[in-house]
N, C-alpha and C positions, 0 to 999 in steps of 0.2 A: 693863610693857613701853606707852607710847604708841605709836600707828602712826599716823602722816601721813596722811593722807588726801588730803591733794594729791599726795602722793609714789604714793603707790598709782593714782589713776587715770591718774596720766601715764603709771604704766609698765602698766595694761592698755590704755593709747592707743596707747602705742609698742608694744606686743607686737599688737594688732589693724590697726596702719599694717605692721609685717612681714610679717602674715599674707595681707596683702589682695596686698600689691607678691607675695611669694612665689607666688600665685594668680598674680598676670597673668602672674608671670616664667615659668613651668610651660604655661598655655595655649600663650602665645608659643612657646615651646620646642616644644611638642607640634604646633603648627599650621605652623609653619616646617620642621618635621620631614618633616610628613606632605606638604609643598608639595614640597621636596627629593624626597622619594621617588615623587611621583608623576610630578613632573619626567621625573627616571631612569628609570620605566617609559616617558613617552609617547617619550621619546629613543627607547629600546629598539625601541619595535613601531616604530617610523617606521624603524628600520636595519633590522630583520627585515622591517617590511612593502615595506621598497623591493629588497626581493629575491625576494619572493612575489607584490608586484603588480606589473606592467609598466610604470606612467605614475609620474608626476612627483608624488608628495603634495605638495609645495609649488604645485602649478600646477594641483589638485585639490580638490574638497570633497566630505566623505561625510556625507548627511544616513540619518538613520534613526530613521523616524517610527514610531510604535507605534499601530495601529488596534487595534478591538472583535476584530476576528478574526484579527490577526497582525502582519502590519506592513511598512512601506514603505521599503527602501535605496535610496539614489539617490546615483548618483558619477557629478559632472559638471565638466568643465571651467570653471577661473575664470575661461576667454577664450575664448568661444563660437568664436573664428574659429580657435583653435587643433587643426585639424583631426587632427593626430598624436596629442595627449591622448584623443580624443574617441573617434579608434576606436583604442587602447589600453586607453582603460575598457572600449569596447563586446567587445571582445573575452574580454577576462578576465571581464566578467560575465556573457558567455552561460555562457562556459565553468563558471564557479561555479556559478550556478543549474543545472548538467546535474550537475552535482558533490553540489551540496544535493538536488536533487531522489533521489537516490539514496544519500542519508545522510552523506556524503561532506563532512565539516566540517573535513580535514586542513589546507586553506592559512590557515582564521583560528586554529587550534590552534598553528600553525606561530608565525603572528605574534605572541596573544596569551596562548599555553600552551595544554596537556591541562587544566586545568584551569579556564579561561575559563568563566565563570557563564554557565547555561542550555546551554552546547555538549553537554554526555550528555546530555539531557532529548530536543535537538533530529537527534543522533544514532539514539537509540532509536527516536525518535516521527517518522524523515522519510516512513515512508510514510502518515503522516495530515497532512501537510504539504504544501498545492499551492504548488511554486514557479515562479515564472514570470519569466519578462527579458520586457523591454519597454526595445529604443534608444530614447534620447530626441535630438534634433537635440544637444545640449551633451555628451551621454554617453548614463547608460543606469542602468536601474533594475532591481531585482527585488522582487518584490512575495510576500508568505507569506500564503499561509491557511489557517485550520483552526479545525475544529470543537470541536477538544478547548482546553476554557478549562488547564491543564495548561499544554499547548503554546503558548498566546498569553502565559503568563505566563513560557516561557522563551523567547520571542522578547522579549520585552518586556526581560526580564534581560539577554539576548545583546547587545540592543542597547543598554542603557544603559554595561554594559562597554566595546562597540567606543565610544562617544563617548566616555568616562573615556579611554579610549586612545589615541585619536587626538587627543586634544587641541584644539589650535586647526587641526587640518583638518578636523573633524567638527562637526557643529549634533544 
């Protein structure tokens, strides 16, 4: 039986083309599905966050800056003249910093879930983290400082999870 080499080459080319197209479709579906899941999570975090945080997420910005000895969390009003948002940010962050210093991370757990990355380590190691609140003209900040490399990693991990969960409300 004689095989037509031209036909075999065309068949192989078609098979490769189908495989490449299938791979792109699969990757696109995975990417799109992940984006939908992330969007849904961010929407849910904003909804629950509005019940825990007294300020308006749409009128404020969260920043989570990892530092070599811990991190700096800043919340500011998008409009520096919005005194109501600034007062709400400052009272909330002051209260949260007191809770965090004693190992009470229940508010972030309510917003982000009990299994939030880094949270367990922060709760257990809270006595080894110096938590300091500072008022800013347009909001407030919480500085986390520790000598423990494991807790620095936990803070960085926790910050990364918050940046992801808060979406466009965070930097």
